[in-house]
N, C-alpha and C positions, 0 to 999 in steps of 0.2 A: 504494499499499500504506500502511495506517495503522500508525504506529509510536509507541511511547512513548519519549521521549528519556531516557537515563540520565545524560547529562552535558550541560552547556551547549555548544551548537555555534553559532558565529557564523554569521549569515545564515539559520539555521533556527529555533532556539528555545532555551528554557531547559530544564533538567532537570525531568522530571515532566510535561512538556507532551505532548499528543497531536498528532501532525503527519501530514499526508498527503504522502508522498514517492514518487518513482518506484520501481518494483519493483526494478530493477537496482541503484539507489543503496542501497536498504535491504539487499538480499541480499548485495551484493558489498562494501559499504563500512561502513555503520553497524552492522549486526548482528555481523559477524565481529570488528570492533574493540571491541565492547562499548559502543558509544555509544548503542545503541537496542535495543529488543525489539519483536517484533510485538505489535500492540495486541489481545491476546486479552481475553476477558471477565474472566478471573482477574487479569490484569495491571492492568486498569482498576480493579478493586475494591481491589487492593493499593495502588495510587497514591492512591485516594480515602481509604483508611484512613490512609495516611502523612500526607496533607494535613490530615485531621481531627486527628490526633495532634499534628502540628506547631502548628496553631492553638491547641489546648488547652494545650500547653506554653508558648507565647508568652503566652497569657492568664494562666496561673499565674505566670509570671515578672513580668509587668507588675503583677499584684495584690500580689505580695510586695514589689516595688520601691516601690509606692505606700505600703505599710505602713511600710517602712523610712524613707521620706522623711517621712511624718507623724510618726513617732517622733522623728526628728532635728529637726523643726521645732517641736516642743513647747516647747523651751527655748533659751535663749541659752547656747552652750557656752563655758565660761570656760577659758582656757588661761593657765597661769602660767609665765612665762619669765624668765630672767635678762636684765637690761638694764643698759646703761651710762648715761652722761650723755645727757640729751635724749630719753629714751625709745627709744633705738635698741637693737634686740635683738643679743645676741651670736649671730651666725649668722642663720638665717632659718627661717621655718616654710614647709615645702614640702608638696605633696600627700601625700608619703610620711609625714612626721611628723604631719600632720593626720589621716591615716587611722588611725594608731596611737592618737592622742589620742581621736578620736571613737569608735573601737572600745571603748576603756575606758569612756568616759562613757556610752555607750548600751548597753553589754553585748551588742553584736552585732558581727559581722564587717563592716567597711567596707573596700572595696577602694580602693586609691590611684587607680585609673583612673576612679573615679566622681567624684573631686574635680577641678574645673577652676578653676585659678587663673591670672589674667593673668600675674602675676609672684609670686615668693615674698614672704611677709609679713615686713617688716623693722622695723616699728614697732608700738608698743602702740596699741590703739584698738579700735573696733567695726567688724567687717567682714561683708559679705554674701558668702557662699561659694556658688558655683554648683555644683550636683550634677547629674550625668547618670548615672542608674541604668539597669540593663538593662531592656529592654522599652520603651525610648523615654520613660521617666519623667524629667522635669526639674523642678528646683525650686531654691530658695535657702534656705540656713540661716544663722542668725546666729552669729557667732563673736566673742567678746570676748577680746582679748589683753591680759593684765594683767602688768605688769612687777614683778619682785622685784629691788630694788637689790642689786647684788653687793657683798658686804661681807666 
């Protein structure tokens, strides 16, 4: 019997796949538990529509992420922070604080999860900050940390 899987089932397949299983297994286990539906023509069309919609949404997300990255890469983002002797920051710049700063600079919402820092920034200088945006878009932006002497 051909069934369309509604959930991932180990050893059989992933959600949305069309699989050939034994009749008894389908009728007595998969279908009653809501793990699969019989592969009717209408069900097949619904799954194709869902796949098409999912691909379209992923494409839109990727394009939007590429635009955000291009906007961020156009300039070197300057961050003014309080420093002590030797150019050491009071505290550190983390992905959370950088997300707030970049959101203000670029006039768009930047999520802290998009910013990947090896470790928090604790000194003044020029940094390459790695960005991982939704849709698999990756890139590097320039960040200049400028110190203001505490006085």
